[in-house]
C-alpha positions as CSV (number, residue, x, y, z in Angstrom):
1,X,-5.7,-5.3,-19.3
2,X,-3.5,-2.3,-18.8
3,X,-1.4,-3.4,-21.8
4,X,-4.4,-3.6,-24.0
5,X,-5.4,-0.1,-23.0
6,X,-1.8,1.1,-23.6
7,X,-1.8,-0.4,-27.1
8,X,-5.3,0.9,-28.0
9,X,-4.5,4.4,-26.8
10,X,-1.7,4.4,-29.3
11,X,-3.9,3.3,-32.2
12,X,-3.0,-0.4,-32.2
13,X,-5.6,-3.0,-32.7
14,X,-5.5,-5.4,-29.8
15,X,-7.7,-7.7,-27.9
16,X,-7.7,-10.8,-25.8
17,X,-6.8,-14.0,-27.6
18,X,-8.4,-17.4,-27.0
19,X,-7.8,-19.0,-23.6
20,X,-6.7,-22.6,-23.5
21,X,-8.3,-25.0,-21.0
22,X,-6.2,-25.1,-17.9
23,X,-4.5,-28.2,-16.7
24,X,-6.3,-29.8,-13.8
25,X,-4.0,-32.7,-13.1
26,X,-0.4,-31.9,-12.5
27,X,0.7,-35.3,-11.3
28,X,2.5,-33.8,-8.3
29,X,2.9,-30.6,-6.3
30,X,6.4,-30.2,-7.8
31,X,5.0,-30.4,-11.3
32,X,2.3,-27.8,-10.4
33,X,4.9,-25.4,-9.2
34,X,7.2,-26.1,-12.2
35,X,4.4,-25.4,-14.7
36,X,3.4,-22.3,-12.8
37,X,7.0,-21.0,-13.0
38,X,7.2,-21.8,-16.7
39,X,3.9,-20.0,-17.4
40,X,5.1,-16.9,-15.4
41,X,8.3,-16.9,-17.4
42,X,6.3,-16.8,-20.7
43,X,4.1,-14.0,-19.3
44,X,7.2,-12.1,-18.2
45,X,8.9,-12.5,-21.6
46,X,5.8,-11.2,-23.4
47,X,5.6,-8.2,-21.1
48,X,9.3,-7.5,-21.6
49,X,8.8,-7.7,-25.4
50,X,6.0,-5.0,-25.3
51,X,8.2,-2.9,-23.0
52,X,11.2,-3.2,-25.4
53,X,9.0,-2.3,-28.4
54,X,7.8,0.8,-26.7
55,X,11.4,1.9,-25.9
56,X,12.5,1.1,-29.5
57,X,9.6,3.3,-30.9
58,X,10.7,6.0,-28.4
59,X,7.3,5.7,-26.8
60,X,8.2,6.0,-23.1
61,X,6.4,3.2,-21.4
62,X,4.2,4.4,-18.6
63,X,5.2,3.9,-15.0
64,X,2.5,1.2,-14.8
65,X,4.5,-0.9,-17.3
66,X,7.6,-0.8,-15.1
67,X,5.4,-1.8,-12.1
68,X,4.0,-4.7,-14.0
69,X,7.5,-5.9,-14.9
70,X,8.5,-5.7,-11.3
71,X,5.4,-7.5,-10.2
72,X,6.1,-10.3,-12.6
73,X,9.5,-10.8,-11.1
74,X,8.1,-10.8,-7.6
75,X,5.4,-13.4,-8.6
76,X,8.0,-15.7,-10.1
77,X,10.2,-15.8,-6.9
78,X,7.9,-18.2,-4.8
79,X,7.4,-20.7,-7.7
80,X,11.2,-20.7,-8.4
81,X,12.1,-21.1,-4.8
82,X,9.5,-23.9,-4.2
83,X,10.5,-25.7,-7.4
84,X,14.2,-25.5,-6.4
85,X,13.6,-26.8,-2.9
86,X,11.8,-29.8,-4.3
87,X,14.8,-30.7,-6.4
88,X,17.1,-30.2,-3.4
89,X,18.6,-27.1,-5.0
90,X,18.0,-24.4,-2.4
């Protein structure tokens, strides 16, 4: 929600989009972690895109944006590590 506030504060129209029904059957624990990792990668790429747009427009991103980017990387580590260990790629 911080990014919505950031955009609205700068006169941009923004709001939540529709939410897809979540997957309830992953088939295996490994698939659950793999899909979680893929989702986190999508979220991270979208956050990075907003951050790059702010920099390109010379609108210094707030410190909160940097913290969100760091948090996304931190959140992806457990999924990536677990997914790798399931494949035997530690």
